[in-house]
ROSE-808179 format. One record per residue: residue in one letter; x, y, z of N, C-alpha, C, O in turn. Coordinates in steps of 0.05 Angstrom, whole numbers, padded with zeros to 5 digits, always signed. Last residue first. Layout:
N
aXYZXYZXYZXYZ ...
***
This chain:
82
l+00390-00392+00248+00374-00414+00261+00389-00440+00259+00379-00460+00269 l+00427-00360+00222+00419-00353+00249+00404-00376+00263+00405-00378+00288 r+00486-00378+00186+00457-00379+00190+00449-00374+00218+00464-00382+00237 g+00540-00378+00187+00527-00356+00176+00497-00356+00178+00484-00336+00172 p+00549-00448+00180+00560-00422+00187+00546-00399+00173+00540-00401+00149 s+00488-00486+00192+00513-00481+00177+00523-00453+00185+00508-00437+00194 s+00467-00521+00249+00464-00498+00231+00490-00493+00217+00512-00495+00229 h+00436-00582+00267+00460-00566+00265+00455-00543+00245+00440-00547+00225 g+00366-00576+00275+00391-00591+00282+00415-00572+00280+00415-00550+00291 l+00325-00547+00254+00330-00544+00283+00356-00558+00291+00368-00552+00312 t+00326-00508+00194+00326-00534+00208+00334-00529+00237+00347-00510+00244 p+00286-00466+00153+00307-00469+00173+00304-00496+00187+00282-00505+00192 a+00272-00482+00085+00262-00477+00112+00285-00481+00132+00301-00499+00128 e+00295-00448+00030+00297-00473+00046+00289-00466+00074+00298-00446+00085 y+00278-00425-00034+00276-00421-00005+00278-00447+00009+00265-00467+00002 e+00280-00445-00085+00301-00427-00076+00301-00423-00046+00321-00417-00034 p+00268-00516-00092+00258-00489-00089+00281-00471-00079+00300-00481-00066 a+00301-00556-00141+00295-00550-00113+00285-00522-00111+00294-00504-00126 s+00268-00576-00202+00291-00565-00187+00282-00559-00159+00258-00556-00153 g+00223-00592-00229+00238-00613-00215+00262-00602-00199+00274-00617-00184 k+00230-00544-00279+00213-00564-00266+00230-00585-00253+00249-00595-00265 m+00269-00487-00261+00264-00509-00279+00246-00529-00264+00247-00531-00240 h+00294-00424-00257+00271-00441-00248+00267-00462-00270+00261-00456-00293 g+00333-00391-00275+00341-00412-00257+00318-00430-00248+00323-00449-00233 p+00290-00333-00281+00315-00347-00287+00322-00368-00266+00318-00364-00242 t+00219-00342-00288+00242-00331-00273+00267-00347-00280+00266-00371-00283 s+00176-00365-00312+00195-00351-00330+00218-00339-00315+00235-00326-00327 a+00144-00386-00273+00157-00405-00291+00178-00391-00308+00196-00404-00318 a+00126-00340-00248+00143-00358-00233+00158-00377-00251+00181-00384-00246 q+00094-00320-00289+00117-00304-00280+00136-00322-00265+00161-00320-00268 k+00055-00360-00291+00071-00355-00315+00096-00339-00307+00118-00345-00317 a+00033-00355-00241+00045-00380-00248+00064-00376-00272+00086-00387-00273 e+00011-00303-00245+00032-00309-00225+00047-00334-00232+00071-00336-00228 r-00026-00312-00286-00004-00293-00290+00018-00298-00270+00042-00297-00278 r-00061-00348-00261-00046-00356-00285-00022-00338-00290-00001-00347-00297 q-00080-00316-00219-00064-00340-00213-00049-00350-00237-00026-00358-00234 r-00106-00277-00249-00084-00269-00232-00067-00293-00225-00042-00291-00225 q-00146-00308-00273-00126-00295-00290-00102-00287-00274-00079-00289-00283 r-00176-00322-00228-00162-00343-00244-00141-00331-00261-00119-00343-00264 e-00193-00271-00213-00176-00286-00195-00162-00308-00210-00138-00313-00205 q-00226-00258-00257-00203-00242-00250-00183-00256-00232-00159-00254-00236 a-00265-00297-00252-00247-00297-00276-00222-00281-00271-00201-00288-00280 r-00289-00281-00205-00276-00307-00206-00257-00308-00229-00234-00318-00227 k-00309-00231-00222-00291-00232-00200-00275-00258-00200-00251-00259-00195 a-00345-00247-00261-00322-00231-00269-00300-00231-00247-00276-00232-00253 r-00383-00272-00229-00369-00287-00250-00343-00273-00258-00323-00286-00262 f-00400-00229-00197-00385-00251-00184-00371-00269-00205-00349-00279-00199 y-00424-00198-00238-00403-00187-00221-00386-00209-00209-00362-00209-00209 n-00464-00231-00257-00442-00224-00275-00419-00213-00259-00396-00218-00266 g-00498-00233-00212-00485-00257-00222-00461-00251-00240-00440-00264-00238 i-00513-00179-00211-00498-00190-00188-00484-00216-00197-00461-00220-00190 c-00541-00176-00260-00517-00159-00255-00501-00170-00232-00476-00170-00234 l-00583-00212-00252-00564-00216-00274-00538-00200-00269-00516-00210-00273 v-00609-00188-00209-00597-00214-00206-00577-00220-00228-00555-00231-00222 t-00626-00141-00236-00608-00139-00213-00594-00166-00208-00570-00166-00203 i-00662-00161-00274-00637-00148-00283-00617-00146-00260-00593-00149-00265 f-00700-00181-00238-00687-00199-00256-00661-00187-00266-00640-00200-00267 g-00718-00133-00212-00706-00155-00197-00690-00174-00215-00668-00182-00207 v-00740-00106-00256-00718-00094-00241-00703-00115-00225-00678-00116-00224 l-00781-00142-00271-00759-00135-00290-00735-00123-00275-00712-00131-00281 f-00812-00142-00224-00800-00167-00233-00777-00161-00252-00755-00172-00250 a-00829-00089-00223-00813-00099-00201-00799-00125-00209-00775-00129-00202 v-00860-00088-00269-00836-00071-00268-00817-00081-00245-00793-00082-00249 f-00900-00124-00253-00884-00129-00277-00858-00113-00276-00837-00124-00282 c-00922-00097-00209-00910-00123-00206-00892-00130-00229-00870-00141-00225 i-00943-00052-00236-00922-00048-00215-00908-00075-00210-00883-00075-00207 a-00981-00076-00268-00959-00061-00281-00936-00058-00261-00913-00060-00268 l-01016-00096-00229-01003-00114-00247-00978-00101-00261-00958-00114-00264 v-01034-00049-00206-01018-00067-00190-01003-00087-00207-00980-00094-00202 v-01061-00028-00251-01039-00013-00239-01021-00032-00222-00997-00030-00225 e-01100-00067-00259-01080-00062-00280-01056-00047-00269-01033-00052-00277 f-01129-00062-00211-01116-00087-00218-01094-00083-00239-01073-00094-00236 m-01152-00011-00217-01131-00015-00196-01116-00041-00201-01092-00043-00196 s-01158+00005-00287-01168-00005-00261-01145-00008-00242-01122-00008-00250 r-01155+00063-00327-01142+00039-00317-01153+00031-00290-01158+00048-00273 g-01173+00111-00348-01190+00088-00350-01177+00062-00342-01187+00040-00348 r-01148+00157-00338-01142+00144-00363-01158+00118-00367-01155+00105-00388 s-01163+00170-00287-01174+00186-00308-01168+00174-00336-01181+00181-00355 q-01133+00134-00258-01162+00130-00259-01174+00146-00282-01193+00137-00296 y-01083+00155-00260-01088+00130-00274-01118+00125-00278-01127+00115-00298 t-01089+00226-00271-01085+00202-00254-01090+00178-00271-01101+00179-00293 m-01059+00284-00292-01075+00262-00299-01069+00238-00280-01045+00232-00275 
***
């Protein structure tokens, strides 16, 4: 059976195709937006988790000096290469 045999005009067929294309496009945009929103949320969660882990390490207190010290060019203490 063709569309013509069911009594549909060409205008109705084109209108139906446009409607389906709109629905598919709309759902695709929603899915892509949701993907990027979830990606941002995952990144924020990762940063929160890393901050929480850094805060819970032993010897770490607010205001304390960082454990890593950048090498200096002046005098070097014994045992340091730089």
